[in-house]
N, C-alpha and C positions, 0 to 999 in steps of 0.2 A: 504497502499499499505506499503511495507516497502523499508527500504533502507539505505544505509549506507553511512555516513560523513566521508569526507574524506580529505588531504589536500598535497600539495605537497608546501611548503614552505610557510606555509599562506593562500595559494590558493585554498579555499575550497567549493567541492561542493557535492548535492548532488546524490549517487551517485543509479539507479534504474535496474535490471536484467529484461527484458520485451520490448514487443512493446512500441513506443511513444505513449499516448493519443490525442485523437483530443483539446485536453483543454488542451493542453501542455504549450501554453504561460501565461494564467490564472495562474497553479498549478505554474510555475515555479515563477512569483511573487508574488505567496502569501508564498509558502515555504519557500523562500530565506526571506524575509523578515526579519530581525533578532530582532525586537520586536516582532512581534507577530506569526510568521514564526518559523520554523530551524534554519533559520539564515545560509545562507550559498553568493557565487558568481553566482551562479547557480544550475543549473542541470544537471545530464549527464546519457545519457542512452548506455544501451550494449545491445546489441540483437545481434543472429547471422547472419554470412555474407555469401555467394556467392561466393564472390571474398578473403575472409581473414579468418582469425580466428578467428576475431569479428568485429561484429561495431561499434562506438560511435556518438551518437549526441549530442551537447552539445548547451544547452539552461541558456543568459546569466540570470541575476536577471532581467531584463525587461520583460525577453518573449521573446526578440530577439533571431536570433540561430546563432551560432560561423562555422567557417570553419572549425578550429582546435585548440587547448587547448595544449601548451607543456606541463604545469603542472596536467592535466587532464589525458597526457592518461598515463602517468608513473603509475597516481593511477587505472584507468585500468588495467592495467599489472599487478600491486596490487592485486586488487579485482578479478578479474578471479582467479589468482592463488592461492590464499589464499583461499579462496572458494571451489576450489577443481572441476572450469568449465574447466582448463587445467592442466597437468602437465609438460608444455611445456616451455622452459626458454630461448625460443625464438620466440617470435609472430610476429604475421602481422596484422594489426588491420585499416579497412576500413575508411576513416573518410571522407565529403567534402570536402577538401582538397588531397583527394588520400588515398592510402595505405601506413602505417607507419611500421617504424620496431623494437621491441623495445626488449631486451637485458635485464632478469632479476636475480639480484646480490641479491640471496637465503640464510640466517642464516637461525638455525634454523628451515628450513621449512615455512620459512615467507620474502617477498622480502620487502626488504629493501629499495636498490636502485633503478634505470633501464636508462640503455642510450636510446636516441633513434634517428634511423636515420631519421633526420627530412627534409630528401631530401633538396633541394637545394633553398640557399637567395639569392635575386635578389637586390643588392641598384641601385638608378636609382638615377639622377643629383642631387647634392642639390637643392630646391626650397626655394625659396622667398616668404612670408605670409604678407598679411596684415591683421592684427587682432587687431580692437580698434585704428584703426590707428597708431598702432608700426610694425614693419618689425621684421617678423621672422625668424629665418634661423633654416632651416630643411633638413633631409634628408630621400625619402622614402624608405620602406625598404619594399618587398615581402616575405615570410617566410607561403604562403599558403594562409596566410590572411593580411591585408595590417596593416604597423605599419608609424608611424612619428618618426622618432629621433630628437631629439632635445640636440647640446651638450652644459652643461652649466659648470662656473667654481666652483659655492658650489651648490651641490645637497640639500641641506638643507634650503638651500633659495629657490629653485625654485619655479614659478609662478603652483605648479603641477594640483592647487584644481579649478584654477581662467583659464589658459592657456589652461587645459589638456580639460576640456569639448566642449568651445571654435577652437579649433583647430578638436573635435573629428565630429564637427558641419559644420567644411568648407564647402562651396562649391564648393572647391579644392576637398573632398574626398564626393562623393553623397550617399557614401554606409556607408561611418563613417571609423575611421579608432582610434587604438591604437597609445596611445601617451606615447614615451618613453621621460626622462631627463636623461643624462647618464652626467657624471662629471668622468673622466679619470684619473689611481691613480698610471697607471703603460701600461708597454708594454701588463702586459701579467693581469689587474686587474680594472675595471667597478665598479663604484657605478651606480647602477640603479631605478629610480623611475618612478610607470606605474602611468597613466591614462585609464583603461581600457575600448574599447568600449560597451556599454549597461551593463557594470558594475559600473564605476568610478573608485574611489582610490583602488586598492587591493594589497596583501601581495605580490604578484609575481608573471612576468608572463612569465613563460616559449618562448612562440614564441616571446616575446620582447626582452629577455636576447642574443637573437638569432640575432635579427633585429640589437640589438645593438653593438653588436661583428662584425656582419657585416658592420655596419653604420661606425664602430671604423676602420676594413680594409682598408676599403673606402677611408677613410681620413687618414689614414696610421700611424694611432694610436698603432693597431694591429698590427699581423700579421697572413697570414696563414697559417697552421697545427701545430700552437701553440694553448697550449691549457688556456682559461683566466677565471680566475674564474670570474662572475658577484654577486655583490654583493648587495642583493633586500633586500628589509623589512624584510623578513624570512628567508631571509639564501643566503645560497651560490648554483649555478650550474657554471659547467663545461665545455663550450663551449669550442669546437673544430672546425670551418671548414679549409676543404681542398681546394686546387690552383683551383678544377671546382666548388664550392662554397657547397659544399654536407656538412651537418649539424649535430655533434652530438652531443646532452647534455646531460648531466648526472647529477642528484639530485634524493631526495630522496622522498618517500611516502608513507603516513601515514595515519592508519586509526583512525577518533577520537570515531564514538559510530556508533551502529546500532538502530535503528529507525522505531517508523510505524505512519500511519495520516488516517485517516478517509478522508481525502479530496481527491477527484477520479474525 
């Protein structure tokens, strides 16, 4: 099986063009393991679609399937263009959270950055959870997948690895949830770290960046129709949310290496 390892701001996946095999959960777990496998946050399969230019399916490092990945879908755009599966610079991609639209920025025949129309984000009312006897305030946000956004005063001391997994598996989120810790640096700049559902700490989360800006707008830290830079461990994403809550995300997509494995 041939694969391409790619990343968007350090959020890395193994990309395969073809149909998803029956043992995908086991395969994603084995290949994602960073010491005995290729090492990644999961696997993304790209195939033909009846309703869009291409279809993507996302499998986390624990074998579970995700509905959407903002960093992953940018790399899908680069994959299909750079490898000659399409010559279109405006693409539609079928995902489990609906059809998303990409605009590819091409330099020297290769895709460098991608703007994704992420659809609508929806922020719910703030919620207080009891975790280990303590109250945690967060804002649930949907960006086609679930997020819990927690605003903190100092991002570097945020309880990412201790509180993150407990909220991911909290009874209030029976299907799990992505957990974002966010420090407000200004009305046009946020610092975010993420505990991703099914993968743990990752360098970046595209939908998480969108959710963080949506939560910041809901709490009046940021504003509609203004571009917000979200600083992640792996780099910066540019997010703009219109007054109807539709989200545009722009960021890089990069190829790391091509690989081949006998695991099937």
